C-alpha positions in Angstrom: 25.6 11.4 -12.6 22.5 10.2 -10.9 19.3 9.7 -13.2 16.7 12.5 -12.0 13.7 10.8 -9.8 10.7 11.3 -12.0 7.0 11.6 -10.2 4.6 8.9 -12.1 2.3 10.6 -14.2 -1.2 11.5 -13.4 -2.6 8.5 -15.0 -0.7 6.0 -12.4 -1.3 8.3 -9.8 -5.2 8.0 -10.4 -4.7 4.1 -10.9 -2.8 3.5 -7.9 -5.5 5.3 -6.1 -8.4 3.3 -7.7 -6.7 -0.2 -7.3 -5.8 0.5 -3.9 -9.4 1.6 -2.4 -10.9 -1.5 -4.9 -8.5 -4.1 -3.0 -9.1 -2.6 0.6 -13.0 -2.6 0.0 -12.6 -6.1 -0.9 -10.7 -7.3 1.8 -11.0 -5.1 4.9 -14.5 -3.9 5.6 -13.1 -1.6 8.4 -11.5 0.6 6.1 -13.6 3.5 4.5 -11.0 4.5 2.0 -7.4 4.4 1.2 -5.8 7.7 1.2 -2.6 8.0 -1.3 -0.7 11.4 -1.1 2.1 12.3 -3.6 5.9 13.4 -3.0 7.9 13.3 -5.8 8.6 9.6 -6.6 6.9 8.5 -3.6 3.2 7.7 -2.7 2.4 7.4 1.2 -0.4 5.1 1.9 -2.7 5.4 4.8 -6.1 3.9 5.5 -9.3 5.9 6.9 -11.5 3.7 8.8 -15.3 4.5 9.7 -14.7 6.8 12.2 -12.5 8.9 10.6 -9.2 7.9 11.9 -6.2 7.7 9.9 -3.7 4.5 10.2 -0.4 5.1 8.2 0.8 1.9 6.2 3.4 2.4 4.0 5.0 4.1 1.3 5.5 3.0 -2.5 8.7 4.2 -4.4 7.6 4.8 -7.9 10.7 3.1 -10.3 8.8 3.8 -13.8 6.2 1.1 -13.9 2.8 1.4 -12.5 2.7 -2.3 -12.0 5.8 -2.9 -9.7 6.9 -0.5 -6.7 9.8 0.1 -3.9 8.0 -0.9 -0.6 8.7 0.9 2.8 6.9 -0.1 5.7 5.8 2.6 8.3 6.7 2.0 11.7 5.0 3.6 14.4 7.5 3.2 17.2 9.5 5.7 15.2 7.3 7.5 13.2 9.2 6.9 10.1 9.4 4.4 6.9 11.7 1.7 6.8 12.4 0.1 3.2 11.3 -3.2 3.6 11.0 -6.8 1.6 7.5 -8.2 0.9 6.2 -11.6 2.3 7.2 -12.8 -1.4 10.9 -11.9 0.0 11.0 -9.2 -3.0 12.2 -5.4 -2.4 9.4 -4.9 -5.2 5.7 -5.5 -5.8 2.2 -4.6 -6.9 0.7 -2.0 -4.8 -2.0 -4.9 -3.6 1.0 -6.7 -2.3 2.3 -3.8 -0.2 -1.0 -2.9 1.1 -1.8 -6.4 2.1 1.7 -6.5 4.1 1.0 -3.6 6.0 -2.6 -4.5 6.7 -1.6 -7.4 8.4 0.3 -5.0 10.7 -2.0 -2.4 11.3 -5.4 -3.4 10.2 -8.3 -6.0 11.3 -7.6 -9.5 9.4 -8.6 -9.8 5.6 -12.2 -10.7 5.1 -11.2 -12.8 2.2 -10.7 -16.4 1.8 -8.3 -17.8 -0.4 -9.2 -20.3 -2.9 -9.6 -23.6 -2.1 -9.1 -23.1 1.6 -11.6 -25.1 4.1 -14.0 -22.5 5.8 -14.6 -25.0 8.9 
């Protein structure tokens, strides 16, 4: 018998919204906000630009931890979500890792320069 799929608690939903909005504000200045919608154990992540355009990015799957989520990339060519691996080659990761991966495909490059990276 399969275990019932549980939605994340309200505290986790709130934390996820705050974390993703903070991460986007730091790395993608063209993103006015990150919209997070929940349906059962899934969180659908969209970016909203300064003109109000909504850009679908990815879907996260809650598995019981607020720190590690399953990842599915939005496929604009099919208008669906495909379970995917993160650049770390893991099917699970932090919400920030998932946002970063999806943003590489759908948003401008981040403005943050990684530590110890030459700028010239």
